[in-house]
N, C-alpha and C positions, 0 to 999 in steps of 0.2 A: 503494500499499499504505500501511497505516495504521500508526503507531507502538505502539499500544497499543489492545486490547478488552477491556472490561468485559462480560462476557456471562452470561447466565443469571439474573441479578438482578432485583431489583425496584428500580426507579430512581425518585428522589423529584423529581416535576415537578407545578407548578401546585398544590402543597399537597397531593398524596397519591402513593402508591406506583403505579407500573405496571410489568409486564413488559416492559422496554425495555433493549437495548444500547448501550452508550456507546464510541463509537470517538474516537481522539485522535491528531491529528498537530500537529507543531511547536509542542507545549505548549498548544495550544487544544482544545477539544472540537469534533470536525470534524462527527461524525455521530451522531444518535440514532435508532435503528431498531428495529423488531419483532424478536425473537429468531428468526424464521424467515429472517430474511435476513442469513445470515453473511458478513461482511467479511472480506477479507484483511489481515492486519497481523503485525507482527513479533513481538510478544508477546500472548498472549491470558491472560486471568484469569477462573477460573471462579467466579461468584458465587451458586452456587445456594444456595438458602436464606438469601442475605445480602441487607441493603438497601444500596442505593449512593445516597449523598448528597453535596451540596456540601461543599467542605471547610469546615470551623469557623472562625469569626472570633471572636477573643477582643478586645473593644475596651479591656481595661482589665488590664494587667500592669505590675509594677514589676521591673526587671531591673538588678542592680549598685545597687541604691538604698543611699546611703550616710547612715548615720544617726549617724555620729561613732563611736561606741565599736563600733558594729555596722553590719556590712553584709549585704545579703540574700545568701544562700547561692548563688543561680544566677546564672552569667554567661549570655550568649547561647548558647553551646554547649549548656549543660546545659539551659537553660530551653526552648530550641527543640527539644531532644530530647525532653523529657518532653511537650511540646506536641503533638510529631508523634505520640508513642503515644497521645495522647487525640483524634487527628483534628483537631487545629487545624493549620491551613495559613497562617493570617495573624494577627499579633497587633500591638497597638499599645501601645507603651510611651510614657514621659512624659520630656520634657526636664527638666532640672533647672529648680527655680524661678527665674523672671528677676524682677527688679526695674527694669531698665533696657533699653530697646530694644536698647541697643549689645551686650547681652550675648548676643544670641539667636542669631548665627553661632557663637559659642564653644560655646553649650550643644548646637546640632544637630551641629557637627563631633565634639564627645565621642561623643555617642549614635551617630553614624554610624561612627565606629572600631571602638566597642564591638559593633556589629551584624554585623562583618565575617565572625564566626565561626558565623551562624545557618542553621540548617537549614531555617527556614522564612521565607516572606515577613514584612515588618514595616512598620509605619509609626510615625509618634509625634503626642503632642500637645504643642503648647505648653502650659508651666506659668507661671502667675505667682505670686508671693508679695505682698508688701506694696507693690503696684504703683502707683508714684505718675507714672510717664511718660505719653507720647503713646499713647493706646489705639488710634487709627486707624492710626499708624505701625506699632505692634506687629502687629496684625491684618494690614494690607497685608504686611508682611514675612513673616508666617508663611503667608498665603495663596501668596505668590509662591514659596514653596519646598515647596508640596505638602501643608501642613499647615493644614487649615480649620477646626481645633479648638483652643480656648482652655481650660485648665483651671485654676479659682482656688478658694480655700477660704474658708470663712464662720468658720473656727475657726484654732485654732494660733497666736493672737496672741502666745504666750510664744517661739516661734521665728520670728518676724516673717513669717509666711506668710498672716496673716489679709489679705484684701482688704477694702478699705472699700466701703460701701455706695454711695457716690458713684462708686467706680470699677466697682464691679459693675453699676449702672445703665449707665455709658458702655459697658462690653463688651455688654451685652444689647440696648441701642439700636443699638450699631454692627452688630450680627449681623442686624437687621432690614434694614440696607442693604447689607451684604457677602455675606451667606448663610451666615457663620460659625456654628459651634455652639459655644455657652458651657458647658462641662463643669463643674458644681458640686459640690465636697463640701459638704453642706448639714448642718452641726450648729451649733446657736447657742451662740457663744462664751461669752456671760455664764452662760448657764445651766451649762454645763460649769464655768466658772471658780468659780460660787458654790454649787457641788454639796455642798462641805463633807464629803464622803465620806472615811472612812479609807482610807490607801493600802494596801489589801489585795485580794489577788486575788479570793477568795471573793464580794467585792461589787464588783467592778470595773465591771461594767454600771452600777452607780448613779451612778457618776462621770461617765458620759457617759450620761445617761438618754434612754430613747425621746422623751419629749417635747422634747429638745434637737433631735432630727431632725425631729419632725411640726411643732414651731411655726417652725423655719427654712424648711422647704419651705414652708408657708402663705405665711410672708412673701415667699419669692421668686417663688411663684405670683402673688401680689398684683401685684409689680413687672412680670412680665411681662403679666398682665392689663392694665397701665396701658401698657406701652410695646411690647407684641407681642415681636418677636424670638424667638429659639429657644434655650432651654436644656436640657440633659440632667443629670439628677440620678444622680450615680455611687453606687454600692453601697447602695441603698435597703434599710434593715433593718427596716423596720415595716410589718405589714399597714395599720395605722392611718394610715399616711403616704399610702397608694394609696387608702384609703376618703376620706380628706379631699380628695384632689385629684378622685376621682370625684364628690363630693358638691357641692363648691364650683366646680371649673374644669373641668366635662367639656369644654365647647368647646376648651379649651387642649391637653388630653390628644391624643396622636398629631398634633398640629398644631404646637404652639409649646412643648411640654413633653413630654420623652422620658424615660423611667423604666429605668434599670439596676438590676438586682440580682445577687445572687451564690450560688453553690450553698451556701457556709456557712449563710446566714441561713435555707435551706430545711431543712438537713440536721443542723444542730447547734444547741443551746439554750444560755442563759446557764447551765444546771444545771451545766454541765461545770467551770464557775470552782470550784465548791465541792468538786470532787474533788481527790485527790492530786496530779493532774497538769494543774491548773487553768492554770498558766503556759503550757504548750503551746497553747492556745487563745486566747491574748490577742490582739486586733487592734482597730483603730480604724475605724470605730464598733463596738461589741461585739456579741456574739451576744445575742439577746433573749430574751423570755419564750416559753414554748410556745404562749402565747395569741396574742401577735404573730407567731409563726410560723405558726399555723394561718391567720390573717388573710391572710398575704402568699402562703400556698398557694392560699387561695379566689380571690385575686384575680391570680393567674398570667397571665391573658389580659390586663389591663392592661400588664404589665410588657414592654418592649420588646425588651430585650436580656438576656444573661446574660455578665458579664464575671467574670474570677476574683478580680481585685485579688491577683494572686498575688505574694506578698511572703514568701517562707520563710526561716527560719532554721534553725540547728542546735539540736538538744534541748539541748544543754550552754548554748548562748547563752539559750534561753528559761528555763532553770532557774537561772540564773547567781544573780539577785536573788530576794528574796520580796516585796519591794515591787512592787506592780503598776506604778508609774510608771517604775521602772528596766526592766523587761522589754520588748525590743524588741517593737513591735506589727506582726505580719502572719502570713499563713497561704499555705502553698502550695497550689496547687489545679489547675494546668493539666492534669495526665493523666487524671484522672477526673472533671471537670466535667460533661462531656457524659453520661457514664454515669449519674453521681449524678441527673441532671437528668431523664433519660430513663427512668430507673428509678421515678422520682417521676408524670412527667405523660405518658410516652409520646410519640406523635407530634406532640403540639401545642408540645412543646418546640423542633423543628426550626428554625422560623422565625427564633427568638430567637438562633439559633447562625449562621445563614445569611444570608438575604435582608434581614432586619431591620437588622443590624449594617451590612451591605453599602451599603445605602441612606440609613441614617443618617448613616456615616461616609464617604461619597464614595468608595465601594469598588465600587459597582454600576455596569455589569453586567459587569465584569472579574472581579469575586468574588462567591460567595454564591447562585450559581444554577448549574443545569445546563442550559446551552443551547449551540447552536452559536455560536462564537466567544468564549465566555468562557474564562478561564484553566482548564486542565484540572486543577483543585483538588478532588480525589474521596475519599470516604471509603468503605470497605466495612466494614459494621457487621454483628455477630452478634447479633440481638435476643434469641435464647435461650440465650447464653452465660452461666452463672452463674459468678461469681468473688468470691473475698475480695480488698479492696483492701490492697495493701502499701506499702512507702514508694515505690515507683516509681523513675523516673529523674532525679527531680531531684538536687541535690547536697545538699539536707537530707536528713537520717537518720530523717525520720518524716514521714508524712501525718497530717493532724488525722481523717482517715476511716479510717485503718488498722483492720483487722479487720472493716470493715461488708461484709456479702455483699449483692451487687447483680446485677442481671440485665441483661445489653446491653453487649457488649464492641467496642471498635473493633478490628478485625484488621489491617487495611493502610489507609495514608495515601498519597495520591498528590499531589504538588504540580508543577503546570505539566507534567502527562504524564510525570514520574517517580516510580516508586515510591520512597518514602523509608522506609515501613516496610512490610514484607511479612511478613504471617502472623505478626505481633509480634515481628519481627526487624528492626532498623535496617539498611537496605540503601542508603540514600541518602547523598549529599555534602552539605557546608555550602555550598549554593548559594542561599540565601535572599537576596531582593532587596528593596530600599526601594521602596514604592509609594507615589508621590506620589497625593495625593487630591484633585485639582483640581476 
């Protein structure tokens, strides 16, 4: 007898939906059969009129991020709850920046302790700041602990997080040998430092302008062209960045260079900074012009994954200061990420939440696919349900998308065969597990 059966729905397999029933046993997908072959199971969920998809993977979240005066409003319990309501069954957070190899275990243990209250499965990226230590040692240690990805910054020199180009080259060259993946926050530090823009929210985007990203991505792609290796550019904001990669480095795309973007850059523009609530939308990199947004939408096929860069604050914290530099940067996005992007792009967005992040981030075939033997992480989605976005289940008291009316809602989320959200009600337990990405 099976533990759970999802019947009468259309199931996402091999890039399209087919009428298939999915049966689960001992946390794994055990059998996928045609609807006329009903099997005996302890619990059955009727998915008539619904889409059954693999659990979504968010490869880019910030939980308990401490900025000094401010700390992001979500802990693992609240972030994972919001994620579960959005169909996300695995997310990947970041260790606090490391400047010396000896700091690795302390940073890892700190995150593992925080994550004990998670409702969903999780993993981590190692993060470095102004790293001057042994690259090979750090990557080896990270790999041994199930973390094959290293995040670095090309900006934030003012907080000692900028990584030198010498070290960036070392990390990229190492990735060619070890198979590690180098995540890069790509903005040109000099352009930002020399932007000479008044510290006002209305013109905040000009302080971290589009060309800071575009030029930095060009520079990084040139390094990869020389050294090979593998880089993953996080939160790409500009369609022009994608067009540059397509034009100058087509052979590197999908092989050596992977691109992530976020729902905010497709659904919001820098125009919101000129409104009375502009503070609420500040993040880094900033929202862009509608022209860049349109280019981003046109190039959705090139983008490999969608992460949220989830880093929410409360309304009062975002509105405490009128100087843009003092406002904590970050937006919440876990709960409505998939619905927002499905609303724009339909079925073509699904691989960017499932198999693509699973393959790129070493979670495949455990995650990201509906096939026998994979984890029974599943989403039941109503493509016809129209709803108005509210503040959701995050501990932040607002959503940047609040009030938007969109079509397509996650109704139930299943983690390793156990219902976590059922018909928009939280029914599961805090049983998320660390997933080593070997």
